[in-house]
DSSP file (Angstrom, degrees, kcal/mol; ACC not computed):
  #  RESIDUE AA STRUCTURE BP1 BP2  ACC     N-H-->O    O-->H-N    N-H-->O    O-->H-N    TCO  KAPPA ALPHA  PHI   PSI    X-CA   Y-CA   Z-CA
    1    1 A M              0   0    0      0, 0.0     2,-0.4     0, 0.0     0, 0.0   0.000 360.0 360.0 360.0 129.5   -0.5   24.3   -0.6
    2    2 A E        -     0   0    0      2,-0.0     2,-0.4     0, 0.0     0, 0.0  -0.771 360.0-159.1 -98.3 138.8    2.0   21.6    0.1
    3    3 A F        +     0   0    0     -2,-0.4     2,-0.3     2,-0.0     0, 0.0  -0.953  14.9 170.5-118.1 135.1    1.0   17.9   -0.1
    4    4 A S        -     0   0    0     -2,-0.4    -2,-0.0     3,-0.0     0, 0.0  -0.988  30.6-117.4-141.9 153.1    2.9   15.1    1.7
    5    5 A Y        -     0   0    0     -2,-0.3    12,-0.1     1,-0.1    -2,-0.0  -0.527  42.9 -94.4 -84.8 154.8    2.3   11.4    2.3
    6    6 A P        -     0   0    0      0, 0.0    10,-3.0     0, 0.0    -1,-0.1  -0.382  42.4-109.2 -69.8 146.2    2.0   10.1    5.9
    7    7 A P  B     -A   15   0A   0      0, 0.0     2,-0.6     0, 0.0     8,-0.3  -0.397  33.4-104.6 -71.0 152.0    5.1    8.7    7.6
    8    8 A C     >  -     0   0    0      6,-2.5     4,-1.7     1,-0.2     6,-0.1  -0.681  26.0-159.7 -76.3 121.7    5.4    5.0    8.1
    9    9 A L  T  4 S+     0   0    0     -2,-0.6    -1,-0.2     1,-0.2     6,-0.0   0.620  85.5  60.1 -79.4 -12.1    4.8    4.4   11.8
   10   10 A K  T  4 S+     0   0    0      1,-0.1    -1,-0.2     4,-0.0    -2,-0.0   0.933 125.9   8.6 -79.2 -47.6    6.5    1.0   11.7
   11   11 A C  T  4 S-     0   0    0      3,-0.1    -2,-0.2    32,-0.0    -1,-0.1   0.664  78.9-146.3-109.6 -19.7   10.0    2.1   10.6
   12   12 A S  S  < S+     0   0    0     -4,-1.7    -3,-0.1     2,-0.1     3,-0.0   0.579  82.9  84.4  61.5  11.1    9.9    6.0   10.8
   13   13 A K  S    S+     0   0    0     -5,-0.1     2,-0.1    25,-0.1    -1,-0.1   0.745  85.7  43.5-107.1 -36.9   12.2    6.1    7.7
   14   14 A G  S    S-     0   0    0     -6,-0.1    -6,-2.5    24,-0.1     2,-0.3  -0.396  73.5-125.8-102.1 179.4    9.8    5.7    4.8
   15   15 A V  B     -A    7   0A   0     -8,-0.3    22,-1.8    -2,-0.1     2,-0.5  -0.890  26.3-110.1-121.4 156.9    6.4    7.2    3.9
   16   16 A L  E     -B   36   0B   0    -10,-3.0    20,-0.2    -2,-0.3    28,-0.1  -0.775  34.5-166.9 -89.1 125.8    3.3    5.4    2.9
   17   17 A I  E     -B   35   0B   0     18,-2.6    18,-2.1    -2,-0.5     2,-0.2  -0.893  20.7-116.2-113.4 144.3    2.3    5.8   -0.7
   18   18 A P  E     -B   34   0B   0      0, 0.0     2,-0.4     0, 0.0    16,-0.2  -0.523  25.9-162.7 -79.7 144.0   -1.0    4.9   -2.2
   19   19 A L  E     -B   33   0B   0     14,-3.2    14,-1.8    -2,-0.2    13,-1.3  -0.964   3.6-155.6-124.3 143.6   -1.3    2.1   -4.9
   20   20 A S  E     +     0   0B   0     -2,-0.4     2,-0.3    11,-0.2    10,-0.2  -0.712  11.5 178.9-115.5 167.0   -4.2    1.6   -7.2
   21   21 A D  E     -B   29   0B   0      8,-2.1     8,-3.1    -2,-0.2     2,-0.4  -0.842  28.5-102.6-150.3-177.7   -5.5   -1.5   -9.1
   22   22 A Y  E     -B   28   0B   0     -2,-0.3     6,-0.2     6,-0.2     5,-0.1  -0.951  30.6-132.0-118.3 141.7   -8.3   -2.6  -11.4
   23   23 A G    >   -     0   0    0      4,-3.0     3,-1.6    -2,-0.4     6,-0.1  -0.142  38.7 -87.1 -80.0-179.1  -11.3   -4.6  -10.4
   24   24 A R  T 3  S+     0   0    0      1,-0.3    -1,-0.1     2,-0.1    -2,-0.0   0.828 129.7  47.6 -59.9 -33.9  -12.7   -7.7  -12.0
   25   25 A D  T 3  S-     0   0    0      2,-0.1    -1,-0.3     1,-0.0    -2,-0.0   0.360 123.3-102.2 -91.3   5.8  -14.8   -5.6  -14.5
   26   26 A G  S <  S+     0   0    0     -3,-1.6     2,-0.2     1,-0.3    -2,-0.1   0.463  73.8 143.2  90.1   2.3  -11.9   -3.3  -15.3
   27   27 A A        -     0   0    0      1,-0.1    -4,-3.0    -5,-0.1    -1,-0.3  -0.513  56.2-106.8 -76.1 143.6  -12.9   -0.4  -13.2
   28   28 A S  E     -B   22   0B   0     -6,-0.2     2,-0.6    -2,-0.2    -6,-0.2  -0.459  25.4-159.2 -69.6 138.1  -10.2    1.6  -11.4
   29   29 A I  E >   -B   21   0B   0     -8,-3.1    -8,-2.1    -2,-0.2     3,-0.7  -0.931  13.8-154.6-118.9 103.1   -9.8    1.1   -7.7
   30   30 A H  E 3  S+     0   0B   0     -2,-0.6   -10,-0.2     1,-0.2   -11,-0.0  -0.556  71.8   7.2 -80.9 142.0   -7.9    4.0   -6.2
   31   31 A Y  E 3  S+     0   0B   0     -2,-0.2   -11,-0.2     2,-0.1    -1,-0.2   0.874  73.5 151.8  58.0  43.4   -6.0    3.6   -3.0
   32   32 A K  E <  S+     0   0B   0    -13,-1.3    15,-2.2    -3,-0.7     2,-0.3   0.798  70.3  12.7 -70.1 -28.7   -6.5   -0.2   -2.8
   33   33 A A  E     -BC  19  46B   0    -14,-1.8   -14,-3.2    13,-0.2     2,-0.4  -0.972  61.4-150.7-146.0 157.7   -3.2   -0.5   -0.9
   34   34 A W  E     -BC  18  45B   0     11,-2.3    11,-2.7    -2,-0.3     2,-0.4  -0.998  20.6-173.4-128.3 135.0   -0.6    1.7    0.9
   35   35 A A  E     -BC  17  44B   0    -18,-2.1   -18,-2.6    -2,-0.4     9,-0.2  -0.971  26.5-113.1-133.6 146.4    3.0    0.6    1.0
   36   36 A C  E     -B   16   0B   0      7,-2.5   -20,-0.2    -2,-0.4     6,-0.2  -0.539  17.4-142.1 -74.9 139.7    6.1    1.9    2.8
   37   37 A T  S    S+     0   0    0    -22,-1.8    -1,-0.1    -2,-0.2   -21,-0.1   0.585  78.8  94.6 -79.0 -10.3    8.8    3.4    0.5
   38   38 A N    >>  -     0   0    0    -23,-0.2     4,-1.6     1,-0.2     3,-1.4  -0.746  65.4-157.0 -83.6 110.5   11.6    1.9    2.7
   39   39 A P  T 34 S+     0   0    0      0, 0.0    -1,-0.2     0, 0.0    -3,-0.0   0.759  91.1  58.0 -62.6 -24.2   12.4   -1.4    1.0
   40   40 A E  T 34 S+     0   0    0      1,-0.1    -2,-0.0    -3,-0.1    -3,-0.0   0.740 107.5  48.6 -74.7 -22.4   13.9   -2.8    4.3
   41   41 A C  T <4 S-     0   0    0     -3,-1.4    -1,-0.1     2,-0.1    -4,-0.1   0.964  73.4-174.8 -82.6 -60.0   10.6   -2.2    6.1
   42   42 A G     <  +     0   0    0     -4,-1.6     2,-0.1     1,-0.2    -1,-0.1   0.524  22.2 157.3  76.8   6.0    8.1   -3.8    3.7
   43   43 A F        +     0   0    0     -5,-0.2    -7,-2.5    13,-0.2     2,-0.3  -0.381  12.5 167.1 -66.5 140.8    5.0   -2.6    5.7
   44   44 A H  E     -CD  35  55B   0     11,-1.9    11,-1.6    -9,-0.2     2,-0.4  -0.995  29.2-149.8-153.2 153.2    1.8   -2.4    3.7
   45   45 A L  E     -CD  34  54B   0    -11,-2.7   -11,-2.3    -2,-0.3     2,-0.3  -0.946  22.9-178.6-118.6 143.2   -2.0   -2.1    4.1
   46   46 A R  E     -CD  33  53B   0      7,-2.4     7,-2.9    -2,-0.4     2,-0.5  -0.999  21.1-146.0-146.5 144.5   -4.4   -3.6    1.6
   47   47 A I  E     + D   0  52B   0    -15,-2.2     2,-0.4    -2,-0.3     5,-0.2  -0.962  21.6 172.6-112.5 121.8   -8.1   -3.8    1.0
   48   48 A D  E >  S- D   0  51B   0      3,-2.6     3,-2.4    -2,-0.5    -2,-0.0  -0.981  72.7 -22.6-130.2 119.2   -9.5   -7.0   -0.5
   49   49 A N  T 3  S-     0   0    0     -2,-0.4     3,-0.1     1,-0.3    -1,-0.1   0.858 127.4 -50.3  50.6  40.8  -13.3   -7.6   -0.7
   50   50 A G  T 3  S+     0   0    0      1,-0.2     2,-0.4     0, 0.0    -1,-0.3   0.430 114.3 118.8  81.2  -1.1  -13.9   -5.1    2.1
   51   51 A E  E <   -D   48   0B   0     -3,-2.4    -3,-2.6     2,-0.0     2,-0.5  -0.838  56.8-141.1-101.1 134.2  -11.3   -6.8    4.4
   52   52 A L  E     -D   47   0B   0     -2,-0.4     2,-0.4    -5,-0.2    -5,-0.2  -0.814  22.2-178.0 -94.4 127.8   -8.3   -4.8    5.6
   53   53 A S  E     -D   46   0B   0     -7,-2.9    -7,-2.4    -2,-0.5     2,-0.3  -0.955   5.6-168.2-125.1 147.9   -5.0   -6.8    5.8
   54   54 A T  E     +D   45   0B   0     -2,-0.4     2,-0.3    -9,-0.2    -9,-0.2  -0.862  12.7 160.3-126.7 162.5   -1.6   -5.6    7.0
   55   55 A G  E     -D   44   0B   0    -11,-1.6   -11,-1.9    -2,-0.3     3,-0.1  -0.988  38.4-144.6-169.6 171.8    1.8   -7.1    6.7
   56   56 A S  S    S+     0   0    0     -2,-0.3     2,-0.5   -13,-0.2   -13,-0.2   0.247  79.4  80.4-130.0   8.3    5.5   -6.5    6.9
   57   57 A E        -     0   0    0    -13,-0.1     2,-0.4     2,-0.0   -15,-0.1  -0.973  62.7-155.8-121.3 121.5    6.6   -9.0    4.2
   58   58 A L        -     0   0    0     -2,-0.5     2,-0.3    -3,-0.1   -15,-0.0  -0.801  14.0-168.3 -94.9 136.1    6.4   -8.1    0.5
   59   59 A K        -     0   0    0     -2,-0.4     2,-0.3     0, 0.0    -2,-0.0  -0.894  27.4-104.8-123.0 152.9    6.2  -11.0   -1.9
   60   60 A Q        -     0   0    0     -2,-0.3     2,-0.4     2,-0.0     0, 0.0  -0.596  33.1-140.3 -73.4 131.3    6.5  -11.2   -5.7
   61   61 A S        -     0   0    0     -2,-0.3    -1,-0.0     1,-0.1     0, 0.0  -0.803  12.4-166.5 -93.8 135.1    3.1  -11.6   -7.4
   62   62 A Y              0   0    0     -2,-0.4    -1,-0.1     1,-0.2    -2,-0.0   0.075 360.0 360.0-107.8  22.7    3.1  -14.0  -10.4
   63   63 A K              0   0    0      0, 0.0    -1,-0.2     0, 0.0    -2,-0.0   0.456 360.0 360.0 -79.4 360.0   -0.3  -12.9  -11.7
């Protein structure tokens, strides 16, 4: 069985890869965000407190 990530519908060059994080209590949060692998595109989806946000600009986090 072959597995592949979905193509980015914004740029059609990259694929969307899942990103995970840790919650406030240290529990793993799988697939909290999806980001395009094409650095020129920068498209991403993110879930924060049940809210879905999208964007096309990636910023450096200083946390």
